[in-house]
C-alpha positions in Angstrom: 57.1 26.5 -41.3 54.8 23.6 -41.9 54.7 21.5 -45.1 51.6 20.0 -46.7 51.1 17.5 -49.5 48.1 18.0 -51.8 47.1 15.3 -54.2 44.5 14.8 -56.9 43.9 11.2 -57.5 41.8 8.8 -59.6 42.0 5.0 -59.8 45.5 4.8 -58.2 45.0 1.8 -55.9 48.1 0.1 -57.3 50.5 2.8 -56.3 48.9 5.2 -53.8 49.8 3.4 -50.6 53.4 3.0 -51.7 53.5 6.7 -52.7 52.1 7.8 -49.3 54.3 5.5 -47.4 57.3 7.0 -49.1 56.5 10.4 -47.7 55.4 9.3 -44.2 56.9 11.8 -41.7 57.9 14.3 -44.3 54.7 16.3 -44.4 52.7 17.9 -41.6 49.4 17.6 -43.4 48.1 15.6 -46.3 45.1 16.6 -48.3 43.7 14.3 -51.1 40.9 15.0 -53.6 39.6 12.0 -55.4 38.1 12.8 -58.8 35.9 9.7 -59.3 37.8 6.6 -58.5 36.1 3.3 -59.1 38.7 1.1 -57.4 40.0 1.1 -53.8 41.8 4.5 -54.1 39.3 6.2 -51.8 39.7 3.6 -49.1 43.5 3.9 -49.3 43.5 7.7 -49.3 41.3 7.9 -46.2 43.9 5.9 -44.3 46.7 8.4 -45.0 45.0 11.8 -45.5 44.3 14.3 -42.8 41.6 15.7 -45.2 40.0 13.6 -47.9 37.1 14.5 -50.2 35.5 13.4 -53.4 35.6 16.1 -56.0 33.5 15.9 -59.2 35.9 16.4 -62.1 35.1 19.5 -64.1 37.8 19.4 -66.8 39.7 22.0 -64.8 43.0 20.7 -63.3 43.7 24.1 -61.7 40.4 24.1 -59.9 41.0 20.7 -58.4 44.5 21.5 -57.4 43.5 24.8 -55.8 40.8 23.1 -53.9 43.0 20.4 -52.4 45.8 22.9 -51.6 43.2 25.1 -49.9 42.4 22.3 -47.4 45.9 22.2 -45.9 46.7 23.7 -42.5 50.2 24.5 -43.6 52.4 27.4 -44.7 53.7 25.7 -47.8 51.9 23.2 -50.0 53.5 20.7 -52.4 51.0 19.7 -55.1 51.5 16.1 -56.3 49.5 14.7 -59.2 51.7 11.9 -60.5 51.8 8.9 -58.3 53.6 6.5 -60.7 56.9 5.7 -58.9 
């Protein structure tokens, strides 16, 4: 079994690197969807993610989650939306 981490982020530059460092080596694949960050979140996410894409927010959390989970190359995906550790 392979395990993937799927994240939906926006303006998380203060905590994103720490969050992703804390799961380094745990997941086989990391997919991150950015919903319009205006800080350095995108730059940080690209360093850690196997798949990164910008996603235009459509007031539909489930659509964003399903999209990011669909990008993983794993048998099990752990969605993570809260990065405040």
